[in-house]
N, CA and C atoms as an extended XYZ file, in Angstrom:
213
Properties=species:S:1:pos:R:3:atomname:S:1:resname:S:1:resid:I:1 pbc="F F F"
N        -7.218      -13.324        1.989 N   MET     1
C        -6.166      -12.337        2.077 CA  MET     1
C        -6.728      -11.007        2.577 C   MET     1
N        -7.884      -10.635        2.062 N   ARG     2
C        -8.495       -9.370        2.471 CA  ARG     2
C        -8.794       -9.363        3.967 C   ARG     2
N        -9.226      -10.501        4.492 N   ASP     3
C        -9.495      -10.594        5.927 CA  ASP     3
C        -8.218      -10.347        6.736 C   ASP     3
N        -7.103      -10.843        6.233 N   GLY     4
C        -5.823      -10.622        6.904 CA  GLY     4
C        -5.433       -9.155        6.916 C   GLY     4
N        -5.701       -8.472        5.812 N   ILE     5
C        -5.410       -7.036        5.740 CA  ILE     5
C        -6.316       -6.278        6.699 C   ILE     5
N        -7.589       -6.637        6.725 N   PHE     6
C        -8.522       -5.993        7.648 CA  PHE     6
C        -8.051       -6.170        9.092 C   PHE     6
N        -7.625       -7.376        9.444 N   LEU     7
C        -7.154       -7.655       10.799 CA  LEU     7
C        -5.904       -6.830       11.112 C   LEU     7
N        -4.976       -6.761       10.155 N   ALA     8
C        -3.753       -5.984       10.368 CA  ALA     8
C        -4.075       -4.503       10.568 C   ALA     8
N        -5.028       -3.981        9.809 N   LEU     9
C        -5.416       -2.574        9.972 CA  LEU     9
C        -6.083       -2.355       11.327 C   LEU     9
N        -6.894       -3.295       11.728 N   GLN    10
C        -7.533       -3.204       13.046 CA  GLN    10
C        -6.464       -3.210       14.142 C   GLN    10
N        -5.499       -4.112       14.033 N   GLU    11
C        -4.424       -4.203       15.020 CA  GLU    11
C        -3.546       -2.949       15.017 C   GLU    11
N        -3.469       -2.272       13.865 N   ALA    12
C        -2.693       -1.025       13.773 CA  ALA    12
C        -3.436        0.148       14.394 C   ALA    12
N        -4.706       -0.079       14.741 N   GLY    13
C        -5.470        0.972       15.394 CA  GLY    13
C        -6.394        1.768       14.497 C   GLY    13
N        -6.577        1.308       13.257 N   VAL    14
C        -7.509        1.988       12.351 CA  VAL    14
C        -8.932        1.713       12.845 C   VAL    14
N        -9.724        2.765       12.917 N   ALA    15
C       -11.105        2.628       13.391 CA  ALA    15
C       -11.893        1.703       12.466 C   ALA    15
N       -12.777        0.888       13.032 N   PRO    16
C       -13.540       -0.077       12.225 CA  PRO    16
C       -14.245        0.542       11.018 C   PRO    16
N       -14.790        1.731       11.174 N   GLU    17
C       -15.508        2.360       10.058 CA  GLU    17
C       -14.577        2.874        8.952 C   GLU    17
N       -13.269        2.888        9.207 N   LYS    18
C       -12.299        3.350        8.204 CA  LYS    18
C       -11.529        2.204        7.538 C   LYS    18
N       -11.685        1.002        8.049 N   ILE    19
C       -10.865       -0.112        7.581 CA  ILE    19
C       -11.111       -0.436        6.110 C   ILE    19
N       -12.350       -0.530        5.676 N   ALA    20
C       -12.635       -0.915        4.283 CA  ALA    20
C       -12.054        0.099        3.302 C   ALA    20
N       -12.241        1.378        3.587 N   ARG    21
C       -11.709        2.418        2.686 CA  ARG    21
C       -10.178        2.398        2.687 C   ARG    21
N        -9.588        2.252        3.854 N   THR    22
C        -8.129        2.216        3.954 CA  THR    22
C        -7.573        1.041        3.160 C   THR    22
N        -8.210       -0.111        3.297 N   GLU    23
C        -7.772       -1.297        2.535 CA  GLU    23
C        -7.892       -1.058        1.043 C   GLU    23
N        -8.985       -0.452        0.598 N   ARG    24
C        -9.170       -0.189       -0.842 CA  ARG    24
C        -8.068        0.716       -1.384 C   ARG    24
N        -7.734        1.740       -0.643 N   LEU    25
C        -6.702        2.671       -1.107 CA  LEU    25
C        -5.324        2.014       -1.142 C   LEU    25
N        -5.026        1.224       -0.127 N   ILE    26
C        -3.746        0.513       -0.108 CA  ILE    26
C        -3.677       -0.483       -1.260 C   ILE    26
N        -4.727       -1.265       -1.434 N   SER    27
C        -4.752       -2.258       -2.515 CA  SER    27
C        -4.623       -1.599       -3.881 C   SER    27
N        -5.288       -0.467       -4.057 N   THR    28
C        -5.208        0.246       -5.333 CA  THR    28
C        -3.778        0.689       -5.623 C   THR    28
N        -3.095        1.213       -4.615 N   ALA    29
C        -1.717        1.661       -4.809 CA  ALA    29
C        -0.796        0.490       -5.152 C   ALA    29
N        -0.915       -0.596       -4.409 N   ILE    30
C        -0.051       -1.761       -4.641 CA  ILE    30
C        -0.351       -2.404       -5.996 C   ILE    30
N        -1.630       -2.592       -6.296 N   LEU    31
C        -1.995       -3.202       -7.582 CA  LEU    31
C        -1.615       -2.306       -8.757 C   LEU    31
N        -1.737       -1.000       -8.572 N   GLY    32
C        -1.332       -0.070       -9.630 CA  GLY    32
C         0.156       -0.162       -9.911 C   GLY    32
N         0.950       -0.254       -8.867 N   PHE    33
C         2.394       -0.400       -9.041 CA  PHE    33
C         2.701       -1.711       -9.761 C   PHE    33
N         2.072       -2.788       -9.307 N   ALA    34
C         2.305       -4.099       -9.921 CA  ALA    34
C         1.873       -4.115      -11.386 C   ALA    34
N         0.716       -3.531      -11.684 N   ALA    35
C         0.235       -3.498      -13.068 CA  ALA    35
C         1.179       -2.689      -13.944 C   ALA    35
N         1.688       -1.594      -13.425 N   SER    36
C         2.635       -0.780      -14.194 CA  SER    36
C         3.906       -1.558      -14.490 C   SER    36
N         4.369       -2.321      -13.513 N   GLU    37
C         5.576       -3.119      -13.729 CA  GLU    37
C         5.332       -4.194      -14.784 C   GLU    37
N         4.211       -4.894      -14.676 N   VAL    38
C         3.890       -5.964      -15.631 CA  VAL    38
C         3.697       -5.400      -17.044 C   VAL    38
N         3.113       -4.214      -17.134 N   ALA    39
C         2.847       -3.603      -18.436 CA  ALA    39
C         4.103       -3.021      -19.088 C   ALA    39
N         5.208       -3.005      -18.360 N   GLY    40
C         6.451       -2.524      -18.939 CA  GLY    40
C         6.737       -1.049      -18.709 C   GLY    40
N         5.932       -0.402      -17.909 N   ARG    41
C         6.128        1.020      -17.665 CA  ARG    41
C         7.503        1.327      -17.075 C   ARG    41
N         8.039        0.405      -16.312 N   PHE    42
C         9.301        0.630      -15.622 CA  PHE    42
C        10.488       -0.058      -16.302 C   PHE    42
N        10.317       -0.505      -17.529 N   ASN    43
C        11.361       -1.279      -18.203 CA  ASN    43
C        12.713       -0.580      -18.262 C   ASN    43
N        12.705        0.717      -18.338 N   ARG    44
C        13.974        1.447      -18.481 CA  ARG    44
C        14.666        1.716      -17.144 C   ARG    44
N        14.006        1.378      -16.057 N   LEU    45
C        14.592        1.619      -14.741 CA  LEU    45
C        15.467        0.446      -14.318 C   LEU    45
N        16.604        0.739      -13.723 N   PRO    46
C        17.389       -0.358      -13.150 CA  PRO    46
C        16.633       -0.967      -11.964 C   PRO    46
N        16.844       -2.231      -11.735 N   ARG    47
C        16.103       -2.946      -10.698 CA  ARG    47
C        16.229       -2.270       -9.331 C   ARG    47
N        17.421       -1.797       -8.999 N   HIS    48
C        17.605       -1.175       -7.680 CA  HIS    48
C        16.768        0.098       -7.537 C   HIS    48
N        16.566        0.822       -8.633 N   GLU    49
C        15.739        2.034       -8.579 CA  GLU    49
C        14.260        1.669       -8.415 C   GLU    49
N        13.837        0.646       -9.135 N   LEU    50
C        12.454        0.177       -9.004 CA  LEU    50
C        12.187       -0.326       -7.583 C   LEU    50
N        13.138       -1.065       -7.036 N   ASP    51
C        12.998       -1.542       -5.659 CA  ASP    51
C        12.932       -0.369       -4.682 C   ASP    51
N        13.750        0.656       -4.921 N   ALA    52
C        13.728        1.840       -4.057 CA  ALA    52
C        12.382        2.558       -4.160 C   ALA    52
N        11.821        2.626       -5.367 N   ASP    53
C        10.502        3.238       -5.541 CA  ASP    53
C         9.434        2.466       -4.771 C   ASP    53
N         9.497        1.147       -4.840 N   PHE    54
C         8.516        0.345       -4.124 CA  PHE    54
C         8.684        0.488       -2.612 C   PHE    54
N         9.931        0.552       -2.158 N   ASP    55
C        10.174        0.780       -0.730 CA  ASP    55
C         9.598        2.119       -0.290 C   ASP    55
N         9.751        3.140       -1.123 N   LEU    56
C         9.181        4.447       -0.815 CA  LEU    56
C         7.655        4.371       -0.749 C   LEU    56
N         7.053        3.663       -1.696 N   LEU    57
C         5.603        3.488       -1.673 CA  LEU    57
C         5.167        2.812       -0.373 C   LEU    57
N         5.874        1.766        0.036 N   LYS    58
C         5.529        1.086        1.287 CA  LYS    58
C         5.665        2.025        2.481 C   LYS    58
N         6.708        2.839        2.490 N   ASP    59
C         6.874        3.808        3.582 CA  ASP    59
C         5.714        4.794        3.622 C   ASP    59
N         5.297        5.286        2.461 N   ARG    60
C         4.180        6.231        2.398 CA  ARG    60
C         2.872        5.573        2.840 C   ARG    60
N         2.698        4.312        2.472 N   LEU    61
C         1.492        3.603        2.908 CA  LEU    61
C         1.499        3.376        4.409 C   LEU    61
N         2.672        3.107        4.978 N   ARG    62
C         2.759        2.976        6.440 CA  ARG    62
C         2.371        4.288        7.123 C   ARG    62
N         2.844        5.408        6.560 N   MET    63
C         2.488        6.714        7.121 CA  MET    63
C         0.988        6.953        7.003 C   MET    63
N         0.408        6.553        5.882 N   PHE    64
C        -1.038        6.686        5.681 CA  PHE    64
C        -1.793        5.869        6.732 C   PHE    64
N        -1.372        4.637        6.950 N   ILE    65
C        -2.025        3.786        7.950 CA  ILE    65
C        -1.888        4.403        9.340 C   ILE    65
N        -0.688        4.862        9.665 N   ASP    66
C        -0.487        5.508       10.971 CA  ASP    66
C        -1.383        6.734       11.125 C   ASP    66
N        -1.508        7.513       10.066 N   ASP    67
C        -2.364        8.697       10.097 CA  ASP    67
C        -3.840        8.301       10.293 C   ASP    67
N        -4.269        7.274        9.590 N   GLU    68
C        -5.653        6.809        9.755 CA  GLU    68
C        -5.895        6.293       11.173 C   GLU    68
N        -4.896        5.675       11.757 N   ALA    69
C        -5.046        5.142       13.116 CA  ALA    69
C        -5.136        6.264       14.148 C   ALA    69
N        -4.525        7.405       13.857 N   ARG    70
C        -4.551        8.530       14.801 CA  ARG    70
C        -5.826        9.352       14.717 C   ARG    70
N        -6.549        9.256       13.629 N   ARG    71
C        -7.738       10.103       13.432 CA  ARG    71
C        -8.924        9.586       14.193 C   ARG    71
């Protein structure tokens, strides 16, 4: 799976020397969100709000990837 992420970042234009760090930061954000959900942190949120939060996180990560590709 990690190889697939590395390839996707490369195809997005992220410089080779930035790919590992970019992947770590993305994975940390996604895993942190997932761990919070599993741990019950979001139990009081309606599903549509949680989905909207995750969509926002994905949008921010896309912007981060685009920014890394431009640098």
